[in-house]
C-alpha positions as CSV (number, residue, x, y, z in Angstrom):
1,M,98.8,-144.1,331.9
2,K,97.8,-146.0,335.1
3,K,99.3,-144.5,338.4
4,S,101.2,-147.7,339.1
5,T,103.0,-147.5,335.6
6,V,103.8,-143.9,336.3
7,I,105.2,-144.8,339.8
8,A,107.2,-147.7,338.2
9,V,108.6,-145.4,335.5
10,V,109.5,-142.7,337.9
11,M,111.3,-145.2,340.4
12,L,113.2,-146.7,337.4
13,L,114.3,-143.4,336.1
14,A,115.2,-142.2,339.6
15,V,117.7,-145.2,339.8
16,G,119.3,-144.7,336.5
17,M,117.6,-147.6,334.7
18,T,116.6,-145.7,331.6
19,N,117.4,-148.4,329.4
20,V,114.3,-150.2,330.7
21,E,111.0,-148.8,329.2
22,A,107.8,-149.0,331.1
23,S,106.3,-151.0,328.2
24,H,108.8,-153.7,329.2
25,L,107.7,-153.9,332.8
26,V,106.1,-157.4,333.4
27,N,102.6,-157.3,335.0
28,D,103.9,-159.0,338.1
29,E,106.4,-156.1,338.7
30,T,103.8,-153.4,338.1
31,E,101.3,-155.3,340.3
32,A,103.9,-155.7,343.0
33,I,104.8,-151.9,343.1
34,E,101.2,-151.0,342.9
35,A,100.5,-153.2,346.0
36,L,103.5,-151.8,347.8
37,N,102.3,-148.3,347.2
38,K,98.7,-149.2,348.2
39,N,99.8,-150.8,351.4
40,A,102.1,-148.0,352.2
41,I,99.2,-145.5,352.0
42,T,97.0,-147.7,354.2
43,Y,99.9,-148.5,356.8
44,V,101.1,-145.0,357.1
45,E,97.7,-143.5,357.4
46,S,96.6,-145.9,360.1
47,G,100.0,-145.9,361.9
48,K,100.8,-149.7,361.3
49,W,104.4,-149.5,361.2
50,E,105.3,-152.8,362.3
51,A,103.1,-154.2,359.3
52,F,104.6,-151.7,357.0
53,S,108.2,-152.7,358.1
54,E,107.4,-156.3,357.4
55,N,105.9,-155.6,354.0
56,L,109.2,-153.6,353.0
57,A,111.4,-156.4,354.2
58,I,109.6,-158.8,351.9
59,S,109.8,-156.4,349.0
60,L,113.6,-156.0,349.5
61,Q,113.7,-159.7,348.6
62,S,112.0,-159.2,345.3
63,E,113.5,-160.4,342.1
64,Y,112.4,-157.1,340.6
65,D,114.6,-154.0,340.8
66,G,111.6,-151.7,340.6
67,V,110.0,-153.2,343.7
68,K,113.4,-153.2,345.7
69,S,113.8,-149.5,344.5
70,A,110.3,-148.5,345.7
71,A,111.1,-150.3,349.0
72,L,114.3,-148.5,349.3
73,G,112.6,-145.1,348.6
74,M,110.0,-145.8,351.3
75,I,112.7,-146.7,354.0
76,I,114.5,-143.4,353.1
77,R,111.2,-141.7,353.5
78,Y,109.8,-143.3,356.6
79,G,113.0,-144.6,358.1
80,N,112.6,-143.1,361.5
81,Q,109.2,-144.8,362.1
82,L,110.2,-148.2,360.8
83,D,111.7,-151.2,362.5
84,M,114.0,-152.5,359.6
85,E,116.5,-154.2,361.8
86,Q,115.8,-157.6,360.2
87,S,116.5,-156.1,356.7
88,V,119.8,-154.4,357.3
89,F,121.7,-157.3,355.7
90,E,119.4,-157.4,352.7
91,V,119.9,-153.6,352.0
92,M,123.6,-154.0,352.6
93,K,123.7,-156.8,349.9
94,I,122.0,-154.2,347.6
95,Y,124.9,-151.9,348.2
96,R,127.6,-154.3,347.9
97,N,126.3,-156.5,345.0
98,H,124.0,-154.6,342.8
99,D,125.4,-153.5,339.3
100,N,123.6,-150.2,339.2
101,E,125.4,-147.4,341.0
102,N,122.1,-145.5,341.7
103,M,120.6,-148.6,343.4
104,Q,123.7,-148.8,345.4
105,R,123.4,-145.2,346.5
106,M,119.8,-145.7,347.4
107,A,120.7,-148.6,349.7
108,L,123.4,-146.6,351.3
109,V,121.0,-143.8,352.1
110,A,118.5,-146.3,353.3
111,L,121.0,-147.8,355.6
112,G,121.6,-144.4,357.1
113,Q,117.9,-144.1,357.7
114,M,117.7,-147.6,359.4
115,D,119.6,-146.1,362.2
116,N,121.7,-149.3,362.8
117,D,125.1,-148.9,364.5
118,W,126.5,-152.1,362.8
119,A,125.7,-150.7,359.3
120,I,127.3,-147.4,360.1
121,E,130.4,-149.0,361.5
122,F,130.7,-151.2,358.5
123,L,130.4,-148.2,356.1
124,E,133.1,-146.2,358.0
125,R,135.6,-149.2,357.4
126,A,134.4,-149.8,353.9
127,H,134.6,-146.5,352.4
128,R,138.4,-146.7,351.9
129,F,138.0,-149.7,349.8
130,E,135.2,-148.3,347.6
131,D,136.4,-147.9,344.0
132,S,133.5,-145.5,343.0
133,Q,134.0,-141.8,344.2
134,V,130.3,-141.2,344.0
135,L,129.8,-144.0,346.4
136,Q,132.7,-143.0,348.6
137,Q,131.0,-139.5,348.9
138,T,127.7,-141.0,349.6
139,I,129.0,-143.2,352.4
140,K,130.9,-140.2,353.9
141,A,127.6,-138.2,353.8
142,V,125.5,-141.1,355.3
143,V,128.1,-141.6,358.1
144,A,128.2,-137.8,358.8
145,D,124.4,-137.5,359.0
146,Y,124.3,-140.5,361.4
147,K,127.0,-138.9,363.7
148,E,125.2,-135.6,363.7
149,K,121.9,-137.4,364.8
150,H,123.7,-139.2,367.5
151,S,126.0,-136.5,369.0
């Protein structure tokens, strides 16, 4: 199995999309994930954080959930070195509008890693209106982590 297929399968399983099998991934999605991962290695190793941030911003707007998921995972992993200010609203849209709770959770954690005051203030207000207990707990954890970092 190609490395890109393995990465795509892992990312899909990580966000709870077990009803999508790797064999159903279209080549465009697989290729996009492969390119994102290849660029990530290049950018991280060379310290090109601005270019990496721009690449992730584009990936967050993909029509493919696997690509969005991979981008969110990279924001979570490298958030303190990225400049994702321009993508806060795109990640917030994933949290607010996605129909998969695990994608929403990844978006929430990514928002915390983006270190954006507006996003955290929004989450502090929004958690009371969140129907999902899992998402409420995730919001509380993200906000608490942010406050601990900034106290």
